[in-house]
C-alpha positions, 0 to 999 in steps of 0.5 A: 321420069329422065332416069327412067327415059335412059334405061329404056333407050339402053335397052332398046339399043341394046336389043337393035345391036344384037338383032343386027349381029350374027354372033349366035349364028355359027358355021362349021368350022372343021378344017379351019383350025389352028394349034398351039403345037402338032404333038403333045408329049406328056414326058414320061410317066411310071405305070399306074401314076397319074401324069401332070394335066398337059394343055393344047391351046386351039384357036378360030383365027377366022372372022366367023364364030365357028361349031367343030362337030367333034372334038374326040380322042382316036381310041375314043372311049377306051383311050388312056388319056382324058380329055377337059374340054371349055371344063368339062371332062370326058373322051367325046365332045361333039358340037363345040362352039368357038368364037370368032377370033377366040381359043379354047384349051384342052387339057389332057392327062393320063394313067396307064398300066403297063401290063396292059400292053404284051411284052413292055419289056420295061417301057412302053410307047403309048399313041393316040390322037385328038380328031378335030372335025370329021371327015376330009376336013378333019385335023389331029393333034398327036399324044405321046407318052412313054410309060416306065414300069417300077418296083414300088415301094411304099408304107403301109396302111392299116386296113381299119383306121386307113393310118399310114405306118410311121417310122420307130427308128434306132438312133445310136442306140435309143429308139426313138419314135417318129412322124416320118412315114415308111417302113423297113425294107424286107430281106428280099428288098436289101439290093436295088438293081437296074432292072427296073427303076424304084419309086418310093413313097415315104422313107425305105428303112434299112433295118438294123444290122443290114445291108441296103446294096445298090447296083450299078444303074439303078435308078431311084425316084422318091416321091414328096417327104420321102428318102432312105434312112440307115439304121443303128449298125446298118450299112449302105453301099451304092456301087455305081460304075463308069461307062462313056456314051458321048461322055455320059455316066451311063452306070452310075446310080441316080436318086431324083424325084419321082417327077419325071416331066422336064419342067421339074428337073432342076427344082430343089427339094422335091424329096427328103434325103439320104439319112445316114443316123448316128449309129450307122456304119460302113457307108459307100457311096460310089458314081452317084448323083443325088438330084433335087433333094431338100438335104443330099446327104444327112450324115449324123454322129460316129466321128472316130470311125478310122476309115470315115462313116461315109466314104463318098466317091465319084458323085455329084449333088446337084439343087437341093433345098438346103444343104448338099451334105449335111454332116453333124459330129460325123466322118467323111471321106470324099475324093472326086466329089461335086457339089453345087446349087444348095439353098443353105450350104453345099458342104456343111461339117457342123458340131466337129467331126472328121472331114477329108475331102480330096480333088473336089469341087465344092460350089455354090451358085444358087440363083433361087433367091438369098442365101446366108451361108458359104459353099463350105460351113464348118463349125464345132457346135449346135445351139438348141432350143434354149439358146444353149450351144453344145460344142464338139471336137473339130478332130480335122477337117482337110481339104486337098487339091479342091475348088471351093467356090461361088455366086456370093463371098466368101465361100468358106466359113470356119465358126468356132466356139473357142475353147480350151478343152475342145480341138478345132483343127483344119486345114485347106493345101493347094486349093482354089478358094473364094474368099475376099474380105473386103471390110474386114469382117472376118478377123481371128487365127482361122482367117490367118490365110498367110498361116501355113498350118491352117492354108497351104499354097493356095489360090484365092478368088482366080477364076475356076473357068467352069463350063457352065456352073448354072447348068451344074456343068463344072467341068474347067477349061483352059482358062482355069487358075486351077490347071496344073496347080494340085499337089502330086502326092494327093493325085497319087491317091486319087489317079483318076478324075471323075471321068477317069481321065488320069491326073497323076502327071499334072494333077489339076484341082477340083474333081476334073482335069481341065479340057478344052470347051467346044467353040458355040455356032 
């Protein structure tokens, strides 16, 4: 009986309380709103590719429950923007209720065809606004999107089965079926210009015996699980150039993700790799920046190429999910090369090979979690699934006038499976290296820092004084231990630094001559 009386009392109390309140009496709210921003910038998108979803928060700061007479896009149903208000999609909404001291989210997205506008000249600034209320009390929030025209490269799809084409590769003369989506580039697609950006879905493959030429100023954007593959007897020539505008590289070639929003600008591993397969030849990269790949460059095979299977100069590789450059029994020649922020190693020469790197900055300031390996990893083996090792000659691994550093220690590892029949040749000459072995974990001839056959005139564990390693600004300042410490003979071979500053008189270590950092306000 007491339970029933208590239930009846509670019900009557609730009825009385609700009858005394005015929660369900909404007053006009036009002109009384506040917003989290006065303009929603939807960043840059490519034509016909949907944007990310952006949000706008609308506040009712008053003590009254209000009703907004209308929430709509200025261009109404013809707008290229789409809204979601309180979970309801549309472009025009009427009588939107908002409780006192409460807020609501409006989500905005868009897909725009640049061809809908006259003479877009490669890009078009599309604008609209969201109108809240009407007449004299109307409030507005602007919407802005830059739309870019682009050339799209994507794999074929079977019209009947809807299955997307996968690649059959010629690797070192052997035909390999893969599960990689993509297709071979057509003859008319073998020159990438700077007229429009390229958006690539899947792996764009350079056919056997052909050359992909990428001209100065070209911009390549890759979707998830996408990249470039250079086939057997095929070549990649990246012909970037240098020009200055407020100290920026403008004619370089840029490889990056197709996510152009600022929130994605530093996220590693957004796309696959540039893969130079075993058997590809005469690959050259000059003045390129490679951002946010899983592996910046994967270079396989051809360890005996006289001039190197890959020549990479004046280039930067940042924010790689695993490796900046991964070489596997290959040959790489590099100069004025800058690599930073890789989940495993900035530069790895594995399963032997031949590596000659001069005046380069190979560092790793990875801060996205634990990393097990150093900035520079050199070994002469690979372990298969059955825990069996394959070893190969490390013909040479020469690092001259370089900076090899990072936020871990040590930042070089020379990992050798010893075999009298297998060479393991390496040398560091006039380099600034982070290597402290306080616990005596690294023993043997490979780590005898006094052995001039392997270590000649190097500097250990002194400050390179980078401008800002967290922002990939790796030019050195006036307090750098690398100032004037380069061996002139290597500077004569590479007379200009990455910014085309002469280094022949007093060469600094790394890819840059030092500067005076501007004073902070």
